[in-house]
C-alpha positions as CSV (number, residue, x, y, z in Angstrom):
1,X,3.4,-37.3,0.9
2,X,5.7,-39.8,2.5
3,X,4.2,-43.1,3.8
4,X,5.4,-44.9,6.9
5,X,6.1,-48.7,7.0
6,X,2.8,-49.6,8.8
7,X,0.8,-47.7,6.2
8,X,2.6,-49.3,3.3
9,X,2.4,-52.8,4.8
10,X,-1.4,-52.3,5.3
11,X,-1.8,-51.4,1.6
12,X,0.6,-53.9,0.0
13,X,-2.1,-56.4,-0.9
14,X,-4.2,-53.7,-2.6
15,X,-1.0,-52.4,-4.4
16,X,-0.2,-55.9,-5.6
17,X,-3.8,-56.4,-6.9
18,X,-3.7,-53.0,-8.7
19,X,-6.5,-51.6,-6.6
20,X,-4.9,-48.3,-5.6
21,X,-5.2,-44.9,-7.1
22,X,-2.2,-43.9,-9.3
23,X,-1.1,-41.3,-6.7
24,X,-1.1,-43.8,-3.8
25,X,0.5,-46.4,-5.9
26,X,3.4,-44.0,-6.6
27,X,3.8,-43.3,-2.9
28,X,4.1,-47.0,-2.2
29,X,6.5,-47.6,-5.0
30,X,8.7,-44.7,-3.8
31,X,8.7,-46.1,-0.3
32,X,9.6,-49.6,-1.5
33,X,12.6,-48.2,-3.4
34,X,14.0,-46.9,-0.1
35,X,12.8,-49.5,2.4
36,X,14.4,-53.0,2.3
37,X,11.9,-54.4,5.0
38,X,8.8,-53.4,3.0
39,X,10.4,-54.6,-0.2
40,X,11.0,-58.0,1.4
41,X,7.4,-58.1,2.6
42,X,6.2,-57.2,-0.9
43,X,8.3,-59.9,-2.4
44,X,6.9,-62.5,0.0
45,X,3.4,-61.3,-0.8
46,X,4.0,-61.6,-4.5
47,X,5.5,-65.1,-4.1
48,X,2.4,-66.1,-2.0
49,X,0.1,-64.6,-4.6
50,X,1.9,-66.5,-7.4
51,X,1.8,-69.8,-5.5
52,X,-1.9,-69.4,-4.8
53,X,-2.5,-68.6,-8.4
54,X,-0.9,-71.9,-9.5
55,X,-3.1,-74.0,-7.3
56,X,-5.6,-76.1,-9.3
57,X,-8.4,-78.2,-8.1
58,X,-9.0,-81.4,-10.1
59,X,-12.5,-81.7,-11.5
60,X,-14.2,-85.0,-10.6
61,X,-14.9,-87.2,-13.6
62,X,-18.2,-86.8,-15.4
63,X,-19.2,-83.9,-13.2
64,X,-21.2,-82.1,-15.9
65,X,-23.1,-85.3,-16.7
66,X,-24.0,-85.8,-13.1
67,X,-25.2,-82.2,-12.6
68,X,-27.4,-82.4,-15.7
69,X,-28.8,-85.7,-14.6
70,X,-29.7,-84.3,-11.2
71,X,-31.3,-81.2,-12.7
72,X,-33.4,-83.3,-15.0
73,X,-34.5,-85.5,-12.1
74,X,-35.6,-82.5,-10.1
75,X,-37.5,-81.1,-13.1
76,X,-39.4,-84.4,-13.3
77,X,-40.6,-84.1,-9.7
78,X,-44.1,-82.7,-9.1
79,X,-44.0,-79.1,-7.8
80,X,-46.0,-78.1,-4.7
81,X,-49.0,-75.9,-5.5
82,X,-48.6,-72.2,-4.7
83,X,-51.3,-72.3,-2.0
84,X,-49.3,-74.9,0.0
85,X,-46.3,-72.5,0.2
86,X,-48.6,-69.7,1.2
87,X,-50.2,-71.9,3.9
88,X,-46.8,-72.8,5.2
89,X,-45.7,-69.2,5.4
90,X,-48.9,-68.2,7.2
91,X,-48.4,-71.0,9.7
92,X,-44.9,-69.8,10.5
93,X,-46.0,-66.2,11.0
94,X,-48.9,-67.4,13.2
95,X,-46.5,-69.5,15.3
96,X,-44.1,-66.6,15.8
97,X,-46.9,-64.3,16.8
98,X,-48.5,-66.8,19.2
99,X,-45.1,-67.8,20.6
100,X,-44.2,-64.2,21.3
101,X,-47.5,-63.5,23.1
102,X,-47.2,-66.7,25.2
103,X,-43.6,-66.0,26.0
104,X,-44.5,-62.4,27.1
105,X,-47.0,-63.9,29.6
106,X,-44.4,-66.3,31.0
107,X,-41.4,-63.9,31.0
108,X,-42.6,-60.4,31.7
109,X,-40.2,-57.6,30.8
110,X,-40.5,-55.9,34.2
111,X,-41.5,-57.3,37.5
112,X,-44.9,-56.2,38.9
113,X,-43.4,-54.3,41.9
114,X,-41.1,-52.3,39.5
115,X,-37.9,-53.5,41.1
116,X,-35.7,-55.7,38.9
117,X,-33.6,-58.4,40.5
118,X,-30.0,-58.5,39.4
119,X,-27.8,-61.5,39.9
120,X,-24.2,-61.0,41.1
121,X,-21.2,-63.1,40.2
122,X,-21.4,-65.0,43.5
123,X,-24.7,-66.5,42.2
124,X,-22.8,-68.4,39.5
125,X,-20.2,-70.3,41.6
126,X,-21.6,-73.7,40.8
127,X,-20.3,-74.0,37.3
128,X,-18.3,-77.2,36.4
129,X,-14.5,-76.8,36.5
130,X,-13.1,-75.5,33.2
131,X,-16.4,-74.4,31.8
132,X,-16.9,-71.0,30.1
133,X,-19.2,-70.0,32.9
134,X,-16.4,-70.5,35.4
135,X,-14.1,-68.3,33.3
136,X,-16.8,-65.6,33.0
137,X,-17.7,-65.7,36.6
138,X,-14.1,-65.4,37.7
139,X,-13.2,-62.6,35.3
140,X,-12.2,-59.5,37.2
141,X,-11.3,-56.5,34.9
142,X,-8.0,-54.8,35.7
143,X,-8.3,-51.6,37.6
144,X,-7.2,-48.4,35.8
145,X,-7.0,-49.7,32.3
146,X,-9.7,-47.4,31.0
147,X,-12.4,-50.1,30.7
């Protein structure tokens, strides 16, 4: 199987990381032997990988001591009883259920007469200049592009 440049370039990162099956790895290596462009891209990717591997983030001084002190301080705090967590969860569920039923009364899914009113783009002409609404309202898809 011979691989084309776009296929090789798409798999170069996986090849570099050793994530490919041996057969696919062999196809890529064979392609790289005969293609200077893909070889150049592979070399650039290897250089980038090497540079990123050499990056080091300095550790702040006494970070371990600070983390341990914080953990100990949190353990010393009084924990909330289990029933308070349960009451909070029940309140949230009740709020969601009640909110949904109230919203359904204010915003019915279908009008009573069964005819839905649809807004056209001309209804949105009062957007401020440069706003996203202006862009969306003025968007006219190209004819004949398959969309």
